[in-house]
C-alpha positions in Angstrom: 0.0 0.0 0.0 1.3 3.4 -0.9 2.1 6.0 1.8 -0.6 8.2 0.5 -3.1 5.3 0.8 -1.9 4.6 4.4 -2.4 8.2 5.4 -5.9 8.2 3.8 -6.9 5.1 5.7 -5.6 6.5 8.9 -7.6 9.7 8.4 -10.7 7.5 7.7 -10.2 5.5 10.9 -9.9 8.7 12.8 -13.1 10.1 11.3 -14.9 6.8 12.2 -13.6 7.1 15.8 -14.9 10.7 16.0 -18.2 9.7 14.4 -18.7 7.0 17.0 -18.0 9.4 19.8 -20.5 12.0 18.5 -23.1 9.2 18.0 -22.6 8.2 21.6 -23.3 11.8 22.7 -26.3 11.9 20.4 -27.7 8.7 21.8 -27.7 10.2 25.3 -29.3 13.4 24.0 -32.0 11.4 22.3 -32.7 9.4 25.4 -33.1 12.6 27.4 -35.4 14.0 24.7 -37.6 11.0 24.7 -37.9 10.9 28.5 -38.7 14.6 28.5 -41.4 14.1 25.8 -43.0 11.3 27.8 -43.0 13.5 30.9 -44.4 16.6 29.1 -47.2 14.5 27.5 -48.2 13.2 30.9 -47.6 9.6 30.0 -45.6 8.5 33.1 -48.9 7.1 34.6 -49.4 5.0 31.4 -45.9 3.6 31.7 -46.6 2.8 35.4 -49.1 0.0 35.0 -50.7 0.6 31.6 -50.2 -1.3 28.4 -49.1 -0.7 24.8 -52.7 -0.2 23.7 -53.1 2.6 26.3 -49.9 4.3 25.1 -51.0 4.0 21.5 -54.4 5.4 22.2 -53.2 8.3 24.3 -50.6 9.3 21.6 -52.3 8.3 18.4 -49.0 6.8 17.1 -50.2 3.3 16.6 -49.3 0.2 18.5 -46.2 -0.7 16.5 -44.6 2.7 17.1 -45.7 2.6 20.7 -43.8 -0.7 21.0 -40.7 0.9 19.5 -40.9 3.7 22.1 -41.2 1.3 24.9 -38.3 -0.7 23.6 -36.1 2.4 23.8 -37.4 3.3 27.2 -36.6 -0.3 28.4 -33.1 -0.1 27.0 -32.7 3.2 29.0 -33.7 1.3 32.2 -36.9 3.3 32.6 -39.6 0.7 32.0 -40.2 -3.0 31.9 -42.8 -4.6 29.6 -44.1 -8.1 29.7 -46.8 -9.3 27.2 -47.6 -5.6 26.5 -48.0 -4.7 30.2 -45.9 -1.7 31.2 -44.2 -0.9 34.5 -41.6 1.6 35.7 -38.4 0.1 37.0 -37.9 0.5 40.7 -35.5 3.5 40.5 -37.6 5.4 38.0 -40.8 4.5 39.8 -39.4 6.2 42.9 -38.5 9.3 40.9 -41.8 9.5 39.0 -44.1 8.9 41.9 -42.4 11.6 44.0 -41.4 9.2 46.8 -37.8 10.3 47.1 -35.9 13.4 48.1 -35.3 14.2 44.4 -37.8 14.2 41.6 -37.9 13.3 37.9 -39.4 16.7 37.0 -36.6 18.7 38.7 -33.9 16.5 37.1 -35.4 17.0 33.6 -35.9 20.7 34.1 -32.3 21.1 35.3 -30.9 19.1 32.4 -32.9 21.2 29.9 -31.8 24.5 31.5 -28.1 23.5 31.6 -28.1 22.2 28.0 -29.4 25.6 26.9 -26.9 27.4 29.1 -24.1 25.3 27.6 -25.3 26.1 24.1 -24.8 29.8 25.0 -21.2 29.2 26.3 -19.7 30.9 23.2 -22.1 33.7 22.8 -23.1 35.0 26.3 -20.5 36.6 28.6 -19.7 34.8 31.8 -21.0 35.9 35.2 -24.7 35.2 34.6 -26.0 32.7 37.2 -29.3 30.9 36.4 -32.5 32.7 37.5 -36.2 32.1 37.5 -37.3 28.7 36.3 -33.7 27.6 35.7 -32.6 28.5 39.2 -35.6 26.8 40.7 -34.8 23.6 38.7 -31.2 23.7 39.9 -32.2 24.3 43.5 -34.8 21.5 43.4 -32.3 19.0 42.1 -29.6 20.0 44.6 -31.8 20.4 47.6 -33.5 17.2 48.8 -37.1 16.9 49.8 -37.6 16.3 53.5 -38.6 12.7 53.9 -37.6 9.8 56.2 -34.5 9.0 54.2 -33.4 12.7 54.2 -34.0 13.0 57.9 -31.9 9.8 58.6 -29.1 11.1 56.4 -29.0 14.5 58.0 -29.2 13.0 61.5 -26.0 11.1 60.7 -24.4 14.3 59.5 -25.3 16.2 62.6 -24.0 13.4 64.8 -20.6 13.9 63.1 -20.5 17.7 64.0 -21.6 18.2 67.6 -20.1 21.7 67.6 -22.8 22.6 65.1 -25.7 20.4 66.2 -25.3 20.9 69.9 -26.6 24.4 70.0 -29.6 23.5 67.8 -30.5 20.6 70.1 -30.5 23.1 73.0 -33.0 25.3 71.2 -30.5 27.6 69.4 -30.7 29.6 66.2 -29.6 28.7 62.7 -28.7 30.9 59.7 -28.8 29.1 56.4 -27.1 31.3 53.7 -28.2 30.3 50.2 -30.9 28.1 51.5 -32.3 27.0 48.1 -35.5 25.0 48.4 -34.6 24.2 52.0 -33.1 20.8 51.9 -30.7 21.4 54.7 -32.8 24.2 56.4 -36.1 22.3 56.7 -34.6 18.9 57.5 -32.6 20.5 60.3 -35.8 22.3 61.5 -37.6 18.9 61.6 -34.6 17.2 63.4 -34.4 19.9 66.1 -37.9 21.0 67.1 -36.7 23.5 69.7 -34.5 25.3 67.2 -35.4 28.4 65.2 -34.0 29.0 61.7 -33.6 31.7 59.1 -32.9 31.0 55.4 -31.7 33.6 53.0 -32.2 33.0 49.3 -31.6 35.5 46.5 -34.0 34.1 43.9 -37.6 34.9 44.7 -39.2 31.8 43.1 -36.8 29.6 45.0 -37.5 31.3 48.3 -41.3 31.1 47.7 -40.9 27.3 47.1 -39.1 27.0 50.4 -41.8 28.8 52.3 -44.4 26.5 50.7 -42.4 23.4 51.8 -42.0 24.8 55.3 -45.8 25.3 55.6 -46.3 21.8 54.2 -44.0 20.4 56.9 -45.6 22.4 59.7 -42.4 24.3 60.6 -43.2 27.7 59.2 -43.7 29.1 62.7 -40.0 28.4 63.4 -38.5 29.0 59.9 -38.2 32.4 58.4 -37.2 32.6 54.7 -35.9 35.9 53.5 -35.5 36.9 49.8 -32.4 38.9 49.3 -28.6 39.1 48.9 -26.9 37.4 51.9 -24.0 39.8 51.5 -26.4 42.6 52.6 -27.4 40.9 55.9 -27.5 43.4 58.7 -28.1 41.0 61.6 -25.6 41.4 64.4 -24.7 38.6 66.8 -28.0 36.8 66.4 -27.3 33.2 65.5 -25.6 30.3 67.3 -24.7 28.4 64.1 -24.7 29.1 60.3 -24.6 27.0 57.2 -23.3 28.5 53.9 -24.1 26.9 50.6 -20.9 28.3 49.2 -20.7 26.4 45.9 -23.5 28.5 44.5 -22.0 31.9 45.3 -20.0 33.9 42.7 -16.4 34.5 43.6 -16.9 38.3 43.8 -19.6 37.9 46.5 -17.7 35.4 48.8 -15.7 37.8 51.0 -18.7 40.1 51.6 -21.0 37.2 52.3 -18.5 35.6 54.8 -18.2 39.0 56.5 -22.0 39.3 56.8 -22.2 35.8 58.2 -19.5 36.4 60.7 -21.2 39.5 62.0 -24.5 37.7 62.2 -23.1 34.9 64.4 -22.7 35.3 68.1 -19.1 35.3 69.3 -18.1 31.6 69.4 -20.8 30.8 66.9 -19.9 28.1 64.4 -20.1 28.2 60.6 -20.3 25.0 58.6 -19.3 24.6 54.9 -19.4 21.5 52.8 -16.8 20.3 50.4 -19.4 19.6 47.8 -17.1 18.5 44.9 -13.8 17.0 46.1 -11.0 18.3 43.9 -9.8 15.8 41.2 -6.1 16.7 41.7 -3.8 16.9 38.6 -5.7 14.3 36.6 -7.3 15.5 33.4 -11.1 16.2 34.0 -13.6 13.7 32.7 -16.4 15.0 30.5 -18.9 15.6 33.3 -16.3 17.5 35.4 -15.2 19.6 32.4 -18.8 20.5 31.7 -19.3 21.5 35.3 -16.2 23.7 35.3 -17.5 25.4 32.1 -20.9 26.1 33.6 -19.5 27.2 37.0 -17.0 29.6 35.4 -19.8 31.1 33.2 -21.6 31.8 36.5 -18.5 33.4 38.0 -17.9 30.5 40.4 -14.7 28.5 41.1 -15.6 24.8 40.9 -14.6 22.2 43.5 -13.0 24.2 46.3 -11.4 21.8 48.7 -12.0 21.7 52.5 -8.5 23.1 52.9 -9.3 25.9 50.5 -12.4 26.7 52.5 -10.5 26.6 55.8 -8.0 29.2 54.5 -10.8 31.3 53.0 -12.7 31.4 56.4 -9.5 32.3 58.2 -8.8 35.1 55.7 -12.3 36.5 56.4 -12.1 36.7 60.2 -13.0 33.2 61.4 -11.1 30.8 63.6 -10.8 27.4 62.0 -12.1 24.6 64.2 -11.6 21.4 62.2 -12.4 19.5 59.0 -14.9 16.7 59.8 -15.8 13.7 57.8 -19.6 13.0 57.4 -21.8 10.8 55.3 -22.1 13.8 52.9 -18.3 14.1 52.6 -15.9 16.5 54.3 -17.2 19.7 56.0 -15.3 22.6 57.4 -16.2 24.1 60.8 -15.0 27.6 61.6 -16.0 29.9 64.5 -16.5 33.6 65.0 -13.8 34.7 67.4 -14.8 35.3 71.0 -12.1 38.0 71.6 -13.6 41.4 72.3 -11.2 43.1 70.0 -11.9 41.2 66.8 -11.5 43.2 63.7 -13.4 43.1 60.4 -11.0 42.1 57.6 -12.7 44.6 55.4 -11.8 47.5 57.6 
């Protein structure tokens, strides 16, 4: 074979490799599109105990095409079908029936919003965090619903950080900064019935959802949800402990937010921060991580701060580091407002 032929064959093989990669991405996108279409058409109930004839009748696509749709959904791990009878798999049954801390709706809504956000990565300047429906979808996916499993999980986390949970058990006060839809805030309120809590959330739609969930859980009399910028907090020495959902705060807001939280804590009050995404080290990022880095940078957020990074950041903003603790939700950082009478504001 001539050198030119060898080079041509090499290029062809490279093109085939790239084609296979793109087709793999396309298969995932098509799976997501089909599941979204099923949800949007209100067909999850048909898949959860109906049959092929029901699906064909509801959609008007005919039984043969309905069977093809079900075959794809079965390959995705969403449904089972036996002699035409349909059923959701256990995992998707839990998601679709709303019996878990996360929901299928919020996952699909978040995926749709982030696909569109990624599409704009080359056309819209960075520093634009999600808002409105996109922010609500992200918050709903990140923040768990309060159920038996969530309560058990958070109880085990609190057991690992007595410096934080002790004051709450004694009827203390909690400040939750960036409270989202209240996964941590409301679960903690349920766990500690003598405690009082305040959540601060900048997106009005998200804050309203948290208030609705608080009322549904019967804790609204002990949980205040404020809509506003946490960096603008004016509370002085009010709270015994604070939790900061730091991964959702733009880099430019972090120092001001930490300063506001420190002032809002009583002297000796403890701040808790979670290492949500452990750093990957020097290894090249995988596709999911690279996508997350892209979206976070567009939002003006540094992705995957380590517990050690958070400890240094807290110290630089007037906190006394306490320790890094291991919990069922990963590592968390505990830092305290100094008790010394002469503490100075790092911003002064």
